[in-house]
SEDOMI-782799 format. One record per residue (C-alpha): x, y, z; residue in one letter. Coordinates in nm, 4 decimals. Example, Ala and Ser with C-alpha at 12.3 -4.5 7.8 and 13.67 -1.06 7.14 Angstrom:
% residues 2
+----------+----------+----------+---------+
:        x :        y :        z : residuo :
+----------+----------+----------+---------+
:   1.2300 :  -0.4500 :   0.7800 :       A :
:   1.3670 :  -0.1060 :   0.7140 :       S :
+----------+----------+----------+---------+
//
This chain:
% residues 323
+----------+----------+----------+---------+
:        x :        y :        z : residuo :
+----------+----------+----------+---------+
:   0.1521 :   2.1588 :  -2.0960 :       M :
:   0.0207 :   2.0564 :  -1.7558 :       K :
:  -0.3070 :   1.8735 :  -1.6930 :       V :
:  -0.5273 :   2.1013 :  -1.4823 :       R :
:  -0.7037 :   1.9109 :  -1.2021 :       I :
:  -0.9968 :   1.9918 :  -0.9757 :       G :
:  -1.1361 :   1.7913 :  -0.6853 :       F :
:  -1.4925 :   1.7427 :  -0.5665 :       I :
:  -1.4622 :   1.5934 :  -0.2200 :       G :
:  -1.1474 :   1.6472 :  -0.0142 :       C :
:  -1.1720 :   1.3652 :   0.2398 :       G :
:  -0.9462 :   1.0677 :   0.3031 :       G :
:  -0.9517 :   0.8958 :  -0.0360 :       I :
:  -0.9199 :   1.2298 :  -0.2142 :       A :
:  -0.6136 :   1.3081 :  -0.0049 :       G :
:  -0.4576 :   0.9769 :  -0.1063 :       A :
:  -0.5019 :   1.0681 :  -0.4735 :       H :
:  -0.3727 :   1.4225 :  -0.4206 :       M :
:  -0.0590 :   1.2925 :  -0.2526 :       E :
:   0.0197 :   1.0736 :  -0.5525 :       R :
:  -0.0809 :   1.3221 :  -0.8198 :       L :
:   0.1518 :   1.5774 :  -0.6592 :       A :
:   0.4422 :   1.3461 :  -0.7469 :       K :
:   0.3694 :   1.3860 :  -1.1173 :       L :
:   0.5398 :   1.6701 :  -1.3023 :       E :
:   0.2643 :   1.7244 :  -1.5592 :       D :
:  -0.0236 :   1.8189 :  -1.3261 :       V :
:  -0.1535 :   2.1386 :  -1.1704 :       E :
:  -0.4187 :   2.1593 :  -0.8971 :       F :
:  -0.6566 :   2.4421 :  -0.9867 :       V :
:  -0.9515 :   2.4018 :  -0.7481 :       C :
:  -1.0732 :   2.2139 :  -0.4402 :       M :
:  -1.4370 :   2.1656 :  -0.3401 :       C :
:  -1.5909 :   2.0163 :  -0.0290 :       D :
:  -1.9137 :   2.0884 :   0.1577 :       I :
:  -1.6889 :   2.1193 :   0.4651 :       E :
:  -1.4918 :   2.4291 :   0.3693 :       K :
:  -1.2085 :   2.3491 :   0.6106 :       E :
:  -1.1256 :   2.0302 :   0.4180 :       K :
:  -1.1084 :   2.2159 :   0.0871 :       A :
:  -0.8961 :   2.4903 :   0.2442 :       E :
:  -0.6545 :   2.2396 :   0.3944 :       K :
:  -0.6120 :   2.0651 :   0.0573 :       S :
:  -0.5652 :   2.3952 :  -0.1254 :       A :
:  -0.3041 :   2.5109 :   0.1243 :       Q :
:  -0.1024 :   2.1969 :   0.0631 :       R :
:  -0.1490 :   2.1464 :  -0.3112 :       Y :
:  -0.2895 :   2.4715 :  -0.4503 :       G :
:  -0.6158 :   2.5704 :  -0.6163 :       G :
:  -0.9156 :   2.7921 :  -0.5478 :       K :
:  -1.1500 :   2.6842 :  -0.2655 :       V :
:  -1.5196 :   2.6082 :  -0.3196 :       Y :
:  -1.8072 :   2.4521 :  -0.1278 :       T :
:  -2.0404 :   2.4365 :  -0.4316 :       D :
:  -1.9276 :   2.2025 :  -0.7103 :       F :
:  -2.1607 :   2.3599 :  -0.9689 :       E :
:  -2.0087 :   2.7029 :  -0.9086 :       K :
:  -1.6594 :   2.5542 :  -0.9316 :       M :
:  -1.7223 :   2.3658 :  -1.2573 :       L :
:  -1.8843 :   2.6739 :  -1.4092 :       N :
:  -1.6040 :   2.9118 :  -1.3094 :       E :
:  -1.2787 :   2.7158 :  -1.3354 :       I :
:  -1.1258 :   2.5809 :  -1.6555 :       K :
:  -0.9875 :   2.2329 :  -1.5922 :       M :
:  -0.8943 :   1.9214 :  -1.7899 :       D :
:  -0.9766 :   1.6662 :  -1.5211 :       V :
:  -1.2070 :   1.6473 :  -1.2218 :       C :
:  -1.1629 :   1.3906 :  -0.9450 :       Y :
:  -1.4997 :   1.3042 :  -0.7888 :       I :
:  -1.4318 :   1.1562 :  -0.4448 :       C :
:  -1.7671 :   1.1620 :  -0.2674 :       V :
:  -1.9584 :   0.8888 :  -0.0782 :       P :
:  -2.2041 :   0.6752 :  -0.2803 :       P :
:  -2.5115 :   0.8697 :  -0.1671 :       F :
:  -2.3587 :   1.2055 :  -0.2610 :       A :
:  -2.3581 :   1.1673 :  -0.6391 :       H :
:  -2.5867 :   1.4601 :  -0.7201 :       K :
:  -2.5030 :   1.5618 :  -1.0743 :       G :
:  -2.1244 :   1.6012 :  -1.0576 :       Q :
:  -2.0620 :   1.3568 :  -1.3430 :       E :
:  -2.3390 :   1.4998 :  -1.5587 :       E :
:  -2.2035 :   1.8537 :  -1.5263 :       L :
:  -1.8496 :   1.7368 :  -1.6060 :       C :
:  -1.9838 :   1.5740 :  -1.9224 :       I :
:  -2.1739 :   1.8902 :  -2.0152 :       E :
:  -1.8559 :   2.0952 :  -1.9696 :       K :
:  -1.6399 :   1.8451 :  -2.1590 :       G :
:  -1.4296 :   1.7690 :  -1.8500 :       I :
:  -1.2718 :   1.4253 :  -1.8203 :       H :
:  -1.3306 :   1.2732 :  -1.4784 :       F :
:  -1.2080 :   1.0112 :  -1.2331 :       F :
:  -1.4634 :   0.8842 :  -0.9826 :       V :
:  -1.4246 :   0.6646 :  -0.6782 :       E :
:  -1.6197 :   0.3397 :  -0.6538 :       K :
:  -1.9026 :   0.2570 :  -0.6391 :       P :
:  -1.9993 :   0.5004 :  -0.9116 :       V :
:  -2.3606 :   0.5371 :  -0.7933 :       H :
:  -2.6397 :   0.3751 :  -0.5932 :       L :
:  -2.8996 :   0.4337 :  -0.8646 :       D :
:  -2.8489 :   0.1866 :  -1.1504 :       M :
:  -3.0582 :   0.3822 :  -1.4001 :       K :
:  -2.8692 :   0.7057 :  -1.3351 :       K :
:  -2.5353 :   0.5237 :  -1.3636 :       A :
:  -2.6404 :   0.3756 :  -1.6988 :       E :
:  -2.7523 :   0.7176 :  -1.8215 :       D :
:  -2.4159 :   0.8685 :  -1.7241 :       I :
:  -2.2340 :   0.5843 :  -1.9031 :       A :
:  -2.4314 :   0.6536 :  -2.2209 :       E :
:  -2.3513 :   1.0259 :  -2.2036 :       K :
:  -1.9818 :   0.9544 :  -2.1407 :       V :
:  -1.9691 :   0.7369 :  -2.4517 :       K :
:  -2.1610 :   0.9847 :  -2.6664 :       A :
:  -1.9460 :   1.2826 :  -2.5617 :       K :
:  -1.6111 :   1.0978 :  -2.5755 :       G :
:  -1.5219 :   1.1781 :  -2.2151 :       I :
:  -1.2197 :   0.9919 :  -2.0767 :       I :
:  -1.3068 :   0.8405 :  -1.7385 :       T :
:  -1.1380 :   0.6387 :  -1.4683 :       G :
:  -1.2826 :   0.4589 :  -1.1665 :       V :
:  -1.1032 :   0.3698 :  -0.8435 :       G :
:  -1.0704 :  -0.0056 :  -0.8903 :       Y :
:  -0.7123 :   0.0281 :  -0.7833 :       V :
:  -0.6298 :  -0.3442 :  -0.7553 :       L :
:  -0.6232 :  -0.3765 :  -1.1327 :       R :
:  -0.3069 :  -0.1664 :  -1.1395 :       Y :
:  -0.0903 :  -0.4214 :  -0.9584 :       F :
:   0.1636 :  -0.5688 :  -1.2011 :       D :
:   0.0953 :  -0.9139 :  -1.0558 :       I :
:  -0.2664 :  -0.8902 :  -1.1733 :       I :
:  -0.1533 :  -0.8640 :  -1.5339 :       E :
:   0.0682 :  -1.1653 :  -1.4698 :       E :
:  -0.2307 :  -1.3538 :  -1.3271 :       A :
:  -0.4402 :  -1.2703 :  -1.6341 :       R :
:  -0.1663 :  -1.3959 :  -1.8630 :       D :
:  -0.1381 :  -1.7244 :  -1.6711 :       I :
:  -0.5147 :  -1.7777 :  -1.6656 :       I :
:  -0.5485 :  -1.7405 :  -2.0435 :       T :
:  -0.3164 :  -2.0386 :  -2.0879 :       K :
:  -0.4918 :  -2.2747 :  -1.8452 :       E :
:  -0.8149 :  -2.4776 :  -1.8331 :       Q :
:  -1.0005 :  -2.2700 :  -1.5746 :       I :
:  -1.3214 :  -2.3892 :  -1.4081 :       A :
:  -1.4121 :  -2.1628 :  -1.1154 :       F :
:  -1.3206 :  -1.8650 :  -0.8984 :       V :
:  -1.3554 :  -1.7947 :  -0.5261 :       R :
:  -1.3592 :  -1.4431 :  -0.3855 :       G :
:  -1.3612 :  -1.3216 :  -0.0251 :       R :
:  -1.3788 :  -0.9899 :   0.1564 :       Y :
:  -1.3618 :  -1.0185 :   0.5350 :       Y :
:  -1.3306 :  -0.7323 :   0.7779 :       G :
:  -1.4710 :  -0.5572 :   1.0794 :       G :
:  -1.7277 :  -0.2778 :   1.0823 :       V :
:  -1.5464 :   0.0249 :   0.9289 :       P :
:  -1.4439 :   0.2852 :   1.1819 :       G :
:  -1.6052 :   0.0753 :   1.4560 :       E :
:  -1.9433 :   0.2026 :   1.3410 :       G :
:  -1.8550 :   0.5717 :   1.3806 :       K :
:  -1.8820 :   0.6437 :   1.0067 :       N :
:  -2.2615 :   0.6511 :   0.9927 :       R :
:  -2.2907 :   0.6659 :   0.6151 :       W :
:  -2.0947 :   0.3420 :   0.5725 :       L :
:  -2.3281 :   0.1395 :   0.7939 :       I :
:  -2.6488 :   0.2894 :   0.6537 :       T :
:  -2.7848 :   0.1070 :   0.3471 :       K :
:  -2.9425 :   0.4141 :   0.1879 :       A :
:  -2.6076 :   0.5960 :   0.2031 :       M :
:  -2.3479 :   0.3286 :   0.1191 :       S :
:  -2.5432 :   0.0402 :  -0.0303 :       G :
:  -2.3868 :  -0.1979 :   0.2198 :       G :
:  -2.0646 :  -0.3953 :   0.2387 :       Q :
:  -2.0979 :  -0.5673 :  -0.0962 :       L :
:  -2.1787 :  -0.2544 :  -0.2985 :       I :
:  -1.9364 :  -0.0198 :  -0.1193 :       E :
:  -1.6333 :  -0.2332 :  -0.0375 :       Q :
:  -1.6456 :  -0.5910 :  -0.1692 :       A :
:  -1.7125 :  -0.4288 :  -0.5065 :       T :
:  -1.3322 :  -0.4419 :  -0.5452 :       H :
:  -1.3439 :  -0.8222 :  -0.5460 :       I :
:  -1.6392 :  -0.8386 :  -0.7861 :       V :
:  -1.4515 :  -0.6070 :  -1.0219 :       N :
:  -1.1370 :  -0.8184 :  -0.9962 :       M :
:  -1.3293 :  -1.1383 :  -1.0713 :       M :
:  -1.4684 :  -0.9693 :  -1.3827 :       Q :
:  -1.1207 :  -0.8524 :  -1.4843 :       Y :
:  -0.9830 :  -1.2054 :  -1.4585 :       L :
:  -1.2733 :  -1.4117 :  -1.5959 :       L :
:  -1.5053 :  -1.1781 :  -1.7843 :       G :
:  -1.8648 :  -1.0718 :  -1.7408 :       E :
:  -2.1150 :  -1.2245 :  -1.4998 :       V :
:  -2.4501 :  -1.3283 :  -1.6514 :       E :
:  -2.6398 :  -1.4627 :  -1.3490 :       E :
:  -2.6188 :  -1.4352 :  -0.9710 :       I :
:  -2.7805 :  -1.5910 :  -0.6647 :       F :
:  -2.7246 :  -1.4445 :  -0.3192 :       G :
:  -2.8013 :  -1.4968 :   0.0476 :       W :
:  -2.7375 :  -1.2682 :   0.3426 :       K :
:  -2.7470 :  -1.2774 :   0.7210 :       I :
:  -2.8445 :  -0.9863 :   0.9448 :       E :
:  -2.9201 :  -0.9187 :   1.3102 :       G :
:  -2.5797 :  -0.9232 :   1.4821 :       I :
:  -2.4065 :  -0.5909 :   1.4164 :       N :
:  -2.7294 :  -0.3903 :   1.4435 :       N :
:  -2.7470 :  -0.4848 :   1.8111 :       K :
:  -2.4018 :  -0.3342 :   1.8670 :       I :
:  -2.3837 :  -0.0287 :   1.6408 :       Y :
:  -2.6569 :   0.2398 :   1.6311 :       P :
:  -2.7951 :   0.3057 :   1.2801 :       D :
:  -2.6444 :  -0.0179 :   1.1412 :       Y :
:  -2.8898 :  -0.1586 :   0.8860 :       D :
:  -2.6747 :  -0.3358 :   0.6268 :       V :
:  -2.5958 :  -0.7053 :   0.5947 :       E :
:  -2.3595 :  -0.8741 :   0.8439 :       D :
:  -2.2482 :  -1.1240 :   0.5825 :       A :
:  -2.3383 :  -1.2450 :   0.2353 :       S :
:  -2.2683 :  -1.5417 :   0.0093 :       C :
:  -2.3032 :  -1.5228 :  -0.3681 :       L :
:  -2.3008 :  -1.7781 :  -0.6476 :       L :
:  -2.1989 :  -1.6431 :  -0.9873 :       L :
:  -2.2255 :  -1.7745 :  -1.3411 :       K :
:  -1.9983 :  -1.6131 :  -1.5985 :       F :
:  -2.0785 :  -1.5606 :  -1.9654 :       K :
:  -1.7793 :  -1.7711 :  -2.0690 :       D :
:  -1.9020 :  -2.0697 :  -1.8670 :       G :
:  -1.7030 :  -2.0296 :  -1.5466 :       Y :
:  -1.8723 :  -2.0504 :  -1.2087 :       I :
:  -1.7765 :  -1.8816 :  -0.8842 :       G :
:  -1.8626 :  -1.7698 :  -0.5352 :       N :
:  -1.8012 :  -1.4661 :  -0.3192 :       L :
:  -1.8255 :  -1.4480 :   0.0594 :       T :
:  -1.8261 :  -1.1177 :   0.2470 :       C :
:  -1.8571 :  -1.0172 :   0.6110 :       T :
:  -1.8155 :  -0.7296 :   0.8551 :       W :
:  -1.8192 :  -0.9671 :   1.1537 :       L :
:  -1.4459 :  -1.0267 :   1.1694 :       W :
:  -1.1928 :  -0.8204 :   1.3662 :       S :
:  -0.9151 :  -0.8117 :   1.1063 :       G :
:  -0.9009 :  -0.7817 :   0.7298 :       F :
:  -0.8571 :  -1.0411 :   0.4566 :       N :
:  -0.9522 :  -1.0288 :   0.0916 :       S :
:  -0.8518 :  -1.2031 :  -0.2247 :       G :
:  -0.9414 :  -1.3946 :  -0.5390 :       V :
:  -0.8574 :  -1.7580 :  -0.6082 :       E :
:  -0.8898 :  -1.8969 :  -0.9617 :       V :
:  -0.8906 :  -2.2765 :  -0.9952 :       V :
:  -0.8320 :  -2.4874 :  -1.3049 :       G :
:  -0.6941 :  -2.8233 :  -1.4157 :       K :
:  -0.3850 :  -2.8758 :  -1.1991 :       G :
:  -0.3502 :  -2.5102 :  -1.0993 :       I :
:  -0.4589 :  -2.2564 :  -0.8379 :       I :
:  -0.3844 :  -1.8889 :  -0.8988 :       V :
:  -0.4343 :  -1.7049 :  -0.5689 :       D :
:  -0.4195 :  -1.3253 :  -0.5345 :       Y :
:  -0.4022 :  -1.1588 :  -0.1894 :       Q :
:  -0.2863 :  -0.8050 :  -0.1086 :       G :
:   0.0360 :  -0.7524 :  -0.3015 :       N :
:   0.1069 :  -1.1236 :  -0.3490 :       T :
:   0.0282 :  -1.3733 :  -0.6244 :       L :
:   0.0708 :  -1.7459 :  -0.5596 :       T :
:   0.0702 :  -1.9927 :  -0.8489 :       V :
:   0.0300 :  -2.3452 :  -0.7123 :       D :
:   0.0629 :  -2.6458 :  -0.9452 :       K :
:   0.0732 :  -2.9052 :  -0.6701 :       G :
:   0.4346 :  -3.0148 :  -0.7090 :       N :
:   0.5524 :  -2.6584 :  -0.7660 :       K :
:   0.4505 :  -2.3339 :  -0.5982 :       K :
:   0.5665 :  -1.9892 :  -0.7119 :       V :
:   0.5056 :  -1.6787 :  -0.4978 :       I :
:   0.5375 :  -1.3362 :  -0.6616 :       I :
:   0.5332 :  -1.0179 :  -0.4540 :       T :
:   0.4658 :  -0.6737 :  -0.5984 :       S :
:   0.6447 :  -0.3654 :  -0.4663 :       S :
:   0.4569 :  -0.1032 :  -0.6683 :       I :
:   0.2052 :   0.1504 :  -0.5388 :       D :
:  -0.1104 :   0.0611 :  -0.7372 :       P :
:  -0.2836 :   0.3929 :  -0.6654 :       M :
:   0.0141 :   0.5848 :  -0.8007 :       L :
:   0.0007 :   0.3681 :  -1.1128 :       E :
:  -0.3746 :   0.4254 :  -1.1357 :       E :
:  -0.3433 :   0.8046 :  -1.1162 :       D :
:  -0.0408 :   0.8167 :  -1.3441 :       K :
:  -0.2202 :   0.6048 :  -1.6040 :       T :
:  -0.5331 :   0.8198 :  -1.5960 :       F :
:  -0.3422 :   1.1472 :  -1.6340 :       I :
:  -0.1395 :   1.0028 :  -1.9225 :       K :
:  -0.4608 :   0.8828 :  -2.0865 :       A :
:  -0.6068 :   1.2339 :  -2.0710 :       V :
:  -0.2853 :   1.4001 :  -2.1880 :       A :
:  -0.2566 :   1.1615 :  -2.4828 :       A :
:  -0.6299 :   1.1466 :  -2.5556 :       G :
:  -0.6036 :   0.7682 :  -2.5266 :       D :
:  -0.8759 :   0.6086 :  -2.3072 :       P :
:  -0.7459 :   0.2573 :  -2.3830 :       S :
:  -0.4746 :   0.3075 :  -2.1187 :       R :
:  -0.7359 :   0.3066 :  -1.8383 :       V :
:  -0.8003 :  -0.0369 :  -1.6840 :       K :
:  -1.1435 :   0.0440 :  -1.5408 :       S :
:  -1.3487 :   0.3275 :  -1.6876 :       D :
:  -1.7028 :   0.4376 :  -1.6053 :       Y :
:  -1.8658 :   0.1975 :  -1.8500 :       I :
:  -1.6714 :  -0.0957 :  -1.7051 :       D :
:  -1.7526 :   0.0106 :  -1.3482 :       A :
:  -2.1261 :   0.0209 :  -1.4235 :       V :
:  -2.1028 :  -0.3513 :  -1.5084 :       K :
:  -1.9625 :  -0.4147 :  -1.1599 :       T :
:  -2.2336 :  -0.2007 :  -1.0028 :       L :
:  -2.4956 :  -0.4077 :  -1.1862 :       A :
:  -2.3621 :  -0.7319 :  -1.0359 :       V :
:  -2.3699 :  -0.5980 :  -0.6791 :       T :
:  -2.7136 :  -0.4399 :  -0.7139 :       I :
:  -2.8571 :  -0.7548 :  -0.8731 :       K :
:  -2.7000 :  -0.9573 :  -0.5913 :       A :
:  -2.9034 :  -0.7603 :  -0.3394 :       H :
:  -3.2138 :  -0.8118 :  -0.5508 :       E :
:  -3.1485 :  -1.1852 :  -0.5383 :       S :
:  -3.1014 :  -1.1720 :  -0.1601 :       M :
:  -3.4398 :  -1.0051 :  -0.1202 :       E :
:  -3.6317 :  -1.2235 :  -0.3662 :       K :
:  -3.4571 :  -1.5536 :  -0.2941 :       G :
:  -3.4140 :  -1.6358 :  -0.6638 :       I :
:  -3.1320 :  -1.6270 :  -0.9223 :       P :
:  -3.1190 :  -1.2975 :  -1.1116 :       I :
:  -2.9946 :  -1.2393 :  -1.4651 :       K :
:  -2.7519 :  -0.9480 :  -1.5001 :       I :
+----------+----------+----------+---------+
//
């Protein structure tokens, strides 16, 4: 029996998921929804499904097993809540919300209703990340360094990305991947202190009102310490996580894991498509009724959202903030 899938949001990231889901034999696309009807029509023509511009109408009319919610951060307007009400399992792209209280409420409802969820923290699905976790558990780890460097997305043409009220800023919308990875490798963060710098990009790009760069200090519940540096001032792209312990550095970048013990360095390259693994895992979890297969669900993702939101609170207040 095929897993029946609907989509809310048919933009770029949704298309990436559709392309991979279409490779799976046990799925059927039953509906596509986007406020821009042309996007929904284009997706339906390629993959199938009835076209909608109103997600409430779609969720009320179409029987589905899974809904993919691929909308910008500011556009979460009850999609998750209605899925829960209808008993529909859902996958949502990160960040899951901009409103911490609403995200926590959704997480509580998900748990109470037994809804299987997945969130787009795709990096967790690299096989080398599981290898890194295994190595770290056997070593005396002290600290972690994260980085997320890039240029202004779309050269400032994507207004919602460079507007704080719509995206949350670089840390909440994009560097969230690195925060989530640091949590996956070293556990939960209990305290954070952040600084930011502004005033460069807003002179170049109209409507730009988010941070140019930020630096965070993190304290983990298990005693580790760490830092994370982010910027949209660069012209290329570089991100990664480096875990340091007694006589070892475990460095993850892109599809590569480097394990450096000083006198011996091992480099492991992954050839898998992590998004395909992410989608495959989520569909199998729903089909089997086994949420344990999912590496980042809604409840986990809310913990990452809390770190990034509290980081901004620290930046504004100039004090360490407990998570």
